[in-house]
C-alpha positions in Angstrom: 162.3 145.4 150.3 160.9 144.2 153.6 156.8 144.6 153.7 155.5 147.2 156.0 154.2 146.6 159.6 150.9 147.4 158.4 150.7 144.7 155.8 152.4 142.2 158.0 149.5 142.8 160.6 147.2 142.6 157.9 148.4 139.4 156.5 148.6 137.7 160.0 144.9 138.7 160.6 143.6 137.8 157.2 145.2 134.2 157.9 143.5 133.7 161.3 140.3 135.2 159.9 140.0 133.0 156.9 140.9 130.0 159.1 137.9 131.1 161.2 135.7 131.4 158.2 136.6 127.9 156.9 135.3 126.5 160.3 132.5 128.7 161.0 130.7 128.4 157.9 131.6 124.8 157.3 128.2 123.6 158.6 124.6 123.0 158.1 121.9 124.3 160.3 118.3 123.7 160.2 116.6 126.1 162.5 113.4 125.2 164.3 113.6 121.3 163.8 111.8 119.8 166.7 113.3 115.9 166.6 112.7 113.3 169.0 116.7 113.0 169.6 119.6 115.4 169.2 121.1 114.3 166.0 119.7 116.8 163.5 121.5 118.7 160.8 123.7 121.3 162.8 127.2 121.2 162.8 127.6 118.8 160.0 130.3 119.5 157.2 128.6 121.8 154.3 131.3 120.8 151.9 130.0 117.4 152.0 126.5 118.2 151.8 126.3 121.1 149.4 124.5 120.3 146.2 124.7 122.8 143.2 121.8 124.9 142.8 119.9 125.9 139.5 119.1 129.6 139.0 117.1 131.3 136.2 117.9 134.9 135.2 115.4 137.8 134.5 116.7 137.7 130.9 114.9 134.5 130.1 118.2 133.0 129.5 118.9 129.4 130.0 119.3 128.2 133.6 122.5 128.8 135.5 124.0 126.4 137.6 125.3 127.9 140.8 128.3 125.5 141.7 130.1 125.4 144.9 132.7 128.1 145.3 131.6 130.0 142.2 130.1 133.4 142.1 127.1 132.9 140.3 127.7 132.8 136.7 130.9 135.1 137.1 128.8 138.0 137.8 130.3 140.6 140.4 127.0 141.9 141.6 124.1 139.5 141.9 120.5 139.6 143.6 119.7 136.1 144.4 116.1 135.7 145.1 114.2 132.2 146.1 111.5 130.8 148.2 111.7 129.8 151.7 114.3 127.1 152.0 115.4 127.3 148.6 119.2 127.4 149.8 119.8 131.2 149.9 121.7 131.4 153.1 123.3 127.8 152.3 124.6 129.2 149.1 126.1 132.3 150.5 127.9 130.2 153.3 129.2 127.9 150.7 130.7 130.8 149.0 132.3 132.6 152.1 133.9 128.9 152.8 135.0 128.4 149.1 136.6 132.1 149.2 138.3 131.4 152.5 139.6 128.2 151.2 140.4 129.4 147.7 142.5 132.2 149.2 144.4 129.9 151.3 145.0 127.4 148.6 145.4 130.0 145.6 143.0 128.2 143.6 140.9 129.9 140.7 137.6 130.1 142.5 137.0 133.4 144.0 140.6 133.8 144.1 142.0 136.9 146.4 138.4 137.5 147.9 137.9 138.0 151.5 134.4 137.1 152.4 132.2 139.2 154.8 129.0 137.4 155.7 126.5 140.0 156.7 122.8 138.7 157.8 120.5 141.7 157.9 118.4 140.4 160.9 121.6 141.3 162.8 121.6 145.1 161.8 118.4 145.5 163.9 120.5 144.9 167.1 122.8 147.7 166.3 122.6 151.4 166.5 122.8 152.5 162.7 124.1 150.2 159.8 127.5 148.9 160.0 130.8 150.8 158.7 133.5 148.6 157.1 135.3 148.4 160.1 132.1 147.0 162.0 131.2 144.2 159.6 132.7 141.7 161.5 131.1 142.6 164.6 127.8 143.0 163.0 127.9 139.3 161.8 129.0 138.2 165.2 132.7 137.3 164.5 134.0 136.6 167.8 137.5 137.9 166.6 136.4 141.1 165.4 138.4 143.0 168.0 141.6 141.3 166.8 141.4 143.1 163.2 144.0 145.6 162.7 142.7 149.4 162.4 141.7 150.1 159.1 142.0 146.5 157.7 138.5 146.1 156.2 138.7 149.6 154.6 142.1 148.5 152.8 140.5 145.3 151.9 137.5 146.9 150.3 139.6 149.6 148.5 141.5 147.2 146.9 138.3 145.1 145.5 139.0 142.2 147.5 135.8 142.2 149.3 133.2 139.6 148.9 130.3 141.0 150.6 127.5 138.3 151.1 124.4 140.1 152.4 121.7 137.6 153.6 118.1 138.1 154.4 117.0 141.4 153.2 113.2 139.9 153.6 113.7 139.4 157.3 113.2 143.2 158.1 110.2 145.5 157.6 109.7 147.5 154.3 110.9 150.8 156.1 114.0 149.1 157.1 114.8 147.6 153.6 114.8 151.1 152.1 117.4 152.0 154.3 119.5 148.6 153.7 119.0 149.5 150.0 120.3 153.1 150.5 123.4 151.8 152.7 124.3 149.3 150.2 124.2 152.2 147.6 126.7 154.1 149.6 128.9 150.9 149.9 128.9 150.3 146.3 129.7 153.9 145.6 132.9 153.7 147.7 133.9 150.3 146.9 132.9 149.6 143.4 135.4 146.9 142.5 134.3 144.3 145.3 132.0 141.5 144.7 128.3 141.6 145.9 125.8 139.0 146.4 122.4 139.9 148.2 119.9 137.1 149.2 116.5 137.6 149.8 112.8 135.7 149.5 111.4 136.3 146.3 108.2 138.2 147.5 110.3 140.5 149.3 112.0 142.8 146.6 111.4 142.9 142.7 114.0 141.9 140.3 114.8 145.4 139.5 115.5 146.3 143.4 118.9 147.0 142.7 119.0 147.4 139.0 120.3 150.9 139.3 123.8 149.6 140.4 123.9 147.1 137.7 122.9 144.1 139.9 121.9 140.8 137.9 118.9 139.3 139.3 118.8 135.2 139.6 115.9 133.1 141.0 117.0 129.9 142.7 114.8 127.1 141.1 113.8 123.8 142.6 115.7 120.8 142.7 115.2 118.4 139.9 115.0 114.6 140.6 118.8 113.9 140.1 119.7 116.8 142.6 116.9 115.4 145.2 118.7 112.0 145.1 122.2 113.4 145.3 121.3 115.5 148.4 119.6 112.5 150.2 122.6 110.3 149.2 125.2 112.9 150.7 123.0 113.3 153.8 123.1 109.8 154.6 126.9 109.3 153.5 127.7 112.2 156.1 125.6 110.5 158.8 126.9 107.0 158.2 130.4 108.4 158.6 129.2 109.8 162.0 128.0 106.4 163.3 130.2 104.4 165.7 128.4 100.9 165.4 128.6 99.3 161.7 125.1 97.8 162.4 123.8 101.5 162.5 125.4 102.0 159.2 123.4 99.4 157.9 120.2 100.5 159.2 120.9 104.0 157.6 121.4 102.6 154.2 117.9 101.0 154.4 116.5 104.2 155.5 118.4 106.0 152.8 117.1 103.4 150.1 113.3 103.7 151.3 113.5 107.3 151.3 115.0 107.5 147.6 112.3 105.1 146.5 109.8 107.1 148.4 110.5 110.6 146.9 110.1 109.1 143.4 107.0 107.1 144.1 104.9 109.3 146.1 104.0 112.8 144.4 103.4 114.6 147.8 107.1 114.0 148.8 108.5 114.6 145.6 107.0 117.9 145.4 108.4 118.7 149.2 111.9 117.4 148.3 112.5 119.7 145.4 112.9 122.3 148.0 116.5 121.9 149.7 115.3 122.8 153.2 112.2 120.5 152.9 114.5 117.7 151.4 116.7 118.1 154.2 113.8 117.9 156.8 112.6 114.7 155.1 116.1 113.2 155.7 115.9 114.2 159.4 112.4 112.8 159.9 113.3 109.8 158.1 116.4 109.1 160.3 115.2 110.2 163.7 111.5 108.8 163.2 112.2 105.2 161.9 111.6 105.8 158.0 109.0 107.7 156.1 106.4 104.8 156.2 102.8 105.9 156.0 102.3 106.3 159.4 104.8 109.0 160.0 103.4 111.3 157.1 101.3 113.1 159.7 104.2 113.9 161.8 106.2 115.1 159.0 103.7 117.6 157.7 103.0 119.1 161.3 107.0 119.1 162.0 107.3 121.3 158.8 104.4 123.7 159.8 105.7 124.0 163.2 109.1 125.0 161.8 108.4 127.0 159.0 105.6 129.1 160.8 107.1 129.8 164.1 110.4 128.0 165.2 112.6 129.0 162.4 112.0 132.7 162.6 111.8 132.6 166.6 115.4 131.0 166.8 116.8 133.1 164.1 115.2 136.2 166.0 113.3 137.4 162.8 110.4 139.7 162.9 108.8 141.7 159.7 105.9 144.1 159.0 106.0 145.4 162.8 104.3 142.4 163.7 105.2 140.9 167.2 102.7 138.4 168.0 101.5 136.1 165.1 101.9 132.7 166.8 101.5 129.3 165.1 97.9 128.6 165.6 96.6 132.2 164.2 98.9 131.8 161.1 97.3 128.5 160.7 93.8 129.6 161.2 94.5 132.3 158.3 96.2 129.9 155.9 93.6 126.8 156.3 90.7 129.5 155.8 92.7 130.6 152.5 93.2 126.9 151.5 89.8 125.5 152.1 88.2 128.6 149.9 90.5 127.5 147.2 89.7 123.8 147.4 86.2 124.2 147.6 86.0 126.7 144.5 88.4 124.3 142.6 91.3 127.1 142.4 94.8 127.0 142.9 95.3 130.7 143.5 93.0 133.6 144.1 93.3 137.3 143.5 94.7 139.6 146.5 91.3 141.5 146.8 89.5 138.1 147.5 92.3 136.9 149.8 92.1 140.3 151.6 88.6 139.9 152.0 88.7 136.2 153.4 91.2 137.4 156.2 89.0 140.4 157.0 86.0 137.9 157.5 88.1 136.0 160.0 89.4 138.4 162.0 86.3 139.4 164.3 86.6 136.0 165.7 90.5 136.4 166.4 90.8 139.6 168.1 94.4 139.2 169.2 95.3 138.8 165.4 93.3 141.8 164.6 95.3 143.9 166.7 98.5 143.0 164.9 97.5 144.6 161.4 95.2 145.2 158.6 94.5 141.8 156.4 96.9 143.4 153.9 99.7 143.4 156.6 98.9 139.9 157.6 98.7 138.3 154.2 102.1 140.2 153.3 103.7 138.8 156.4 102.5 135.0 155.6 103.8 135.5 152.2 107.2 136.5 153.0 107.7 134.6 156.2 105.7 131.5 156.0 107.3 130.0 153.2 103.6 128.5 152.0 102.6 131.2 149.9 103.7 132.5 146.4 102.5 135.1 143.8 102.1 133.1 140.8 101.1 136.3 138.7 100.8 140.0 139.7 97.7 140.5 142.3 97.4 136.8 142.7 98.2 134.5 145.8 98.3 130.8 146.1 100.3 128.0 147.9 103.8 126.9 146.9 103.3 123.4 148.0 99.9 122.0 147.2 100.3 119.0 149.7 100.1 121.7 152.4 97.2 123.3 150.7 95.2 120.1 151.1 96.6 119.6 154.7 95.3 123.1 155.6 91.9 122.5 153.6 91.3 119.2 155.2 91.9 120.8 158.6 89.2 123.4 158.1 87.0 121.1 156.7 87.2 118.8 159.7 86.9 121.8 162.4 83.7 122.8 160.5 82.2 119.4 160.5 81.9 119.0 156.7 82.4 115.3 156.9 79.5 114.8 154.2 81.1 117.3 151.8 84.4 115.2 152.2 82.7 111.9 151.6 80.6 113.3 148.5 83.8 114.5 146.9 85.8 111.1 147.9 85.9 109.9 144.1 87.1 113.3 142.8 90.8 112.9 142.2 91.2 116.5 142.9 90.1 116.1 146.6 92.0 112.9 146.8 94.8 114.4 149.0 92.2 116.5 151.2 90.1 113.4 152.0 93.3 111.5 153.2 94.7 114.6 155.3 91.1 114.6 156.9 91.5 111.3 158.3 94.4 112.5 160.4 92.7 115.7 161.6 89.6 113.9 162.7 88.9 112.6 166.3 88.9 108.8 166.6 84.9 108.8 166.2 84.7 110.7 163.1 87.4 108.9 161.5 85.7 105.8 162.0 82.5 107.1 160.6 84.7 108.4 157.8 85.9 104.6 157.1 82.5 102.9 157.4 81.1 105.4 155.0 83.9 105.5 152.7 83.4 101.5 152.4 79.8 101.8 152.1 80.0 104.6 149.3 82.3 102.1 147.3 79.9 99.4 147.4 77.1 101.7 146.3 79.2 102.9 143.4 80.9 100.3 141.1 82.3 102.6 138.9 84.6 104.2 141.7 84.8 101.0 143.8 88.4 100.4 143.2 89.4 104.1 143.7 87.5 104.1 147.1 88.9 100.8 148.6 92.4 102.0 147.6 91.6 105.5 149.1 90.5 103.9 152.3 93.7 101.8 152.5 95.6 104.7 152.0 93.9 106.5 154.9 95.3 103.9 157.2 98.5 105.9 157.0 96.9 108.9 158.3 95.4 107.7 161.5 97.0 106.5 164.4 93.9 104.5 165.8 92.1 102.2 163.7 89.1 99.8 165.0 90.5 96.3 164.4 87.3 95.5 162.7 87.5 98.3 160.2 91.0 97.7 159.6 90.3 93.9 158.8 87.6 95.1 156.1 90.2 97.5 154.3 92.9 94.9 154.3 90.6 92.1 153.2 89.3 94.5 150.2 93.3 95.5 149.5 94.1 92.0 149.3 91.7 91.3 146.5 92.8 94.0 144.5 96.7 94.0 144.9 98.5 92.7 143.2 96.5 92.6 140.1 96.0 89.0 138.8 94.2 89.5 135.3 94.3 92.1 132.6 90.9 93.4 133.6 92.2 93.9 137.1 95.5 95.6 135.7 93.2 98.0 134.0 91.1 99.0 136.6 93.9 99.9 138.9 95.6 101.7 136.0 92.6 103.8 135.8 93.0 105.2 139.6 96.5 106.5 138.8 99.6 106.8 141.0 97.7 106.2 144.3 97.8 102.5 143.2 101.8 102.3 143.0 102.4 102.9 146.8 100.7 99.5 147.6 102.5 97.4 144.8 104.8 95.1 146.4 108.2 95.1 145.5 110.4 92.5 143.3 112.1 91.6 146.9 108.9 90.0 147.7 107.9 88.0 144.6 109.1 86.3 141.6 110.2 89.2 139.2 109.5 86.8 136.3 106.2 85.5 137.6 102.6 86.6 136.5 102.2 88.8 139.4 105.2 90.9 138.7 104.2 90.8 134.9 101.0 92.1 135.9 102.6 94.8 138.3 105.0 96.2 135.5 102.0 96.3 133.2 99.9 98.2 135.5 102.6 100.8 136.2 103.4 101.4 132.5 100.0 102.1 131.9 99.8 104.7 134.5 103.1 106.5 133.5 105.0 109.2 135.2 108.3 109.2 137.6 106.9 107.1 140.3 105.5 104.2 137.9 108.8 104.4 135.8 110.7 103.7 139.1 108.4 100.6 139.8 109.2 99.4 136.3 112.7 100.1 136.7 113.0 98.0 139.8 111.5 95.1 138.3 113.6 95.2 135.2 116.6 95.4 137.4 115.4 92.4 139.5 114.9 90.3 136.4 118.6 91.2 135.2 120.1 90.1 138.4 117.9 86.9 138.4 119.3 86.2 134.8 122.8 86.9 135.6 122.6 84.3 138.6 120.8 81.5 136.5 123.2 78.6 136.4 123.3 76.2 133.3 120.5 73.6 133.9 121.4 69.9 134.8 121.2 67.0 132.4 117.7 66.0 133.6 116.0 69.2 133.9 113.7 69.7 136.8 110.1 71.0 136.6 109.8 74.6 136.7 109.5 75.9 140.2 106.4 78.4 140.6 107.8 81.4 142.2 105.5 83.6 143.2 104.7 85.3 146.7 102.0 87.3 147.9 102.1 91.1 148.8 102.1 89.9 152.5 105.3 88.0 152.3 107.7 88.2 155.1 110.6 90.4 154.9 113.4 89.6 152.5 115.8 87.0 153.8 119.4 86.9 153.6 120.5 86.3 149.8 122.6 83.3 150.7 119.7 81.4 152.7 118.1 78.4 151.2 114.8 79.2 149.7 113.9 76.0 147.8 113.6 72.5 148.9 113.3 69.7 146.8 111.2 66.2 148.4 112.0 63.1 146.8 111.5 60.7 149.6 109.4 60.1 152.8 112.1 61.3 155.3 111.8 64.4 157.0 114.9 66.6 156.7 117.1 66.8 159.8 117.6 70.5 159.6 113.7 71.3 158.8 113.5 73.7 161.6 116.2 75.7 160.2 114.8 75.5 156.8 111.2 76.6 157.8 112.7 80.4 158.4 113.8 80.7 154.7 111.9 78.2 152.4 109.4 79.5 150.2 109.3 77.0 147.4 109.1 73.2 147.4 109.5 70.7 144.4 107.5 67.4 145.5 108.7 64.1 143.7 107.9 61.8 146.4 105.4 58.7 145.7 103.6 59.6 149.4 102.4 62.8 150.1 104.8 64.9 152.5 102.2 67.1 154.2 103.8 66.8 157.3 106.8 68.6 156.1 104.8 70.9 154.2 102.9 72.0 157.3 106.0 72.9 159.2 107.0 75.2 156.4 105.2 78.6 157.4 106.8 80.7 154.7 105.6 78.2 151.8 104.1 80.1 148.8 104.8 78.0 145.8 104.5 74.2 145.5 105.5 72.0 142.2 104.1 68.3 142.4 105.9 66.2 139.8 104.8 62.7 138.8 103.0 61.4 142.2 101.8 57.8 141.0 98.4 57.5 142.9 97.5 60.9 144.1 93.7 61.5 144.0 92.8 64.4 146.0 94.5 67.6 147.4 93.3 67.1 151.1 96.4 67.3 152.8 96.8 70.9 151.4 93.9 72.2 153.0 96.0 73.2 156.2 98.3 75.4 153.8 96.4 78.8 153.9 99.4 80.7 152.8 99.8 78.8 149.6 99.8 81.1 146.5 100.8 79.2 143.4 100.5 75.5 142.5 101.8 73.5 139.6 100.7 69.5 139.2 102.3 67.7 136.6 102.2 64.0 135.5 99.1 62.9 137.9 96.5 61.2 135.8 94.3 59.8 138.8 93.9 63.2 140.4 90.2 64.1 140.1 89.4 66.1 143.2 90.3 69.7 143.7 87.8 70.8 146.2 90.6 71.1 149.0 92.1 74.2 147.3 89.0 76.1 148.5 90.5 76.1 151.8 94.0 77.6 150.7 95.0 80.9 149.4 95.9 79.7 145.8 96.2 82.5 143.3 97.8 80.3 140.3 96.9 77.0 139.4 98.3 74.7 136.5 97.1 71.2 136.4 98.1 68.6 133.9 96.7 66.1 132.6 93.3 67.9 132.7 91.3 66.4 135.5 87.9 67.2 133.7 85.4 69.7 133.4 83.7 68.9 136.5 86.7 68.8 138.7 87.8 72.4 137.5 84.2 73.6 137.8 84.6 72.7 141.5 87.4 75.3 142.0 84.5 77.9 142.2 84.8 77.5 145.9 88.7 78.8 145.7 88.0 82.4 146.7 91.6 83.7 145.7 92.0 81.9 142.4 92.7 84.3 139.4 94.7 82.2 136.9 93.6 78.6 135.8 96.1 76.5 133.3 95.3 73.3 131.8 95.8 71.2 128.5 93.0 71.0 126.0 91.7 67.5 126.4 90.6 65.2 123.9 87.1 65.1 122.6 84.6 67.9 123.6 85.3 70.4 126.3 82.7 73.0 127.4 85.1 76.1 127.9 82.5 78.8 128.0 80.5 76.6 130.6 83.8 76.7 132.9 84.0 80.1 132.2 80.6 80.7 133.6 81.4 78.4 136.5 84.5 80.4 137.4 83.8 84.2 137.0 86.7 86.2 137.7 89.3 83.5 136.9 91.5 83.9 133.6 91.5 80.3 131.9 94.4 79.5 130.1 94.0 76.2 128.0 96.3 74.4 125.9 99.3 75.4 127.7 100.6 75.5 130.9 101.2 79.0 132.8 104.5 80.0 133.3 104.8 81.1 136.9 
């Protein structure tokens, strides 16, 4: 039997419509991103970027994985709620894409469903809510006029419709009641279709659609694995779009840096648990050259600008009948609330208190007062800003603690509370606020904060390490720092990082995660050396995801080195000391030569080329090769083996970057005073040159570990300890470095 003309026309249009859906919704958009160049996440393939989300039901059951192309947990009627940027719209688009592709491929996912994506904010542009024949036009589908008459009604009557209703929160409360009534009518007329309604959590309760047996799901945050997957996918897509392979290599470096940063930095880790924020981190990391400390300020400002104004403006969204609630008034209200919470040591406040705080602010903001009562303004911010949440009934707080700190710091600086910030600088609960204050402050105030912070550190030995690290971290929050102040801070940091003794390691561990940001990576030092061991020990004492990542990288570096170790020659060479300071130059190419052995007086013919890569030298020559050593600017470690007539080390005085020195088989050596003019941190000398020669090392400012064999006869070890305070003495055996 021949199909009827109506069915043929329906089939032809459905094929065309599904092709349109597959192209229209296979892309990612971030509204309101204000980047320096044009390569933002707009028009990128959604199928390559979508990461499965985790949702929590209202019945207390185990979390549900909302996978690509699947109706949530097989439900036919679902209310999906989530925070701003949690992936609600992306989820609906992915479901529409999967339905269109599944229909065409005869797959099991959403098989035989025709998707209708219905953004509620578009309904305001029409007279009345749409009827089925108007669904495509209401969604802005340009081929809506091509649909056969009655096609939409026939699809819905057959139970083949997938209605994806997005953004109930993007209209006012009175309009939401109309939406609910309209949806009830559609459900009554077409009960066999599938429905997914998405909204922000604060806009409607879980029971909003329970009359029609909707299951409520709450989208949860991304876990660490999800975050890593989303970042990896983002850079994979970005790399595919690069024409120049060199740019692809640069993208890989940015990706690896960001993957490490979201593990190591608590503020980024918290932000990246939100899909929108995670995507924005990728954009900013790419467009602004990497998420190094000096870009944090631009990151927070970009997020605020996007979430408070540009995103709703570009999506043409308004709510609560508020028409002129710009960025600055919103920030004024939010920072007023944030500062009150911070000063009172609270993470949330009751609604009555929040309303009173806003009411007290309105007389100074007459334009804002004209927009509505405090209750209306707070309700708007709670629904639209993406920064506020209700942790319990009648309570209000910030979703992202990072932004509470950012806004509280802004309020503190504007109110001139620099003294209060300084007084709280050794309180871990104020650490982020103090750091943010450096970014908000003017240059003069910023300089004064730095100077007073360093002064406070000197006056408070118990908090000295924390305050010095806080000052170092603050360099990443301000664009201009006086060279003199920066030099003081970097000098203090160099004395702390990396730890060289157990005592220093313990002191840094007491500070917590702030320390980890400054630790050198295994790329910049010997992963088997004493500095690396102290870094790993410190991280293990701190604990947590960031510390675990530090330990993991060093363990992996040791594993890779062990796999590359060759069988030793018949005459084993003295052990090379491979320790580099945290100021080491960027990592060289793996195949470049890094160790040089000198066994004669001749200068290597390719010395200029070697100078760009050599970090370690083994000296076996009878005559000191000082001329060669001075032409190696990257020299960090030196082994001096069996020089027959060496009596002093004066030639090393011009090697300020030298960090580790091992001397073996040199009985005439009796004068070590030249080491005071080097940067030597680890020294092992054999045979023992005598207590007087060792005590003279008191002039070596960076020396932290001294190894030597126990001499025959009496030896005043305690006297040597008193002569070398802060130096760890390792007698009887050499220090393995």
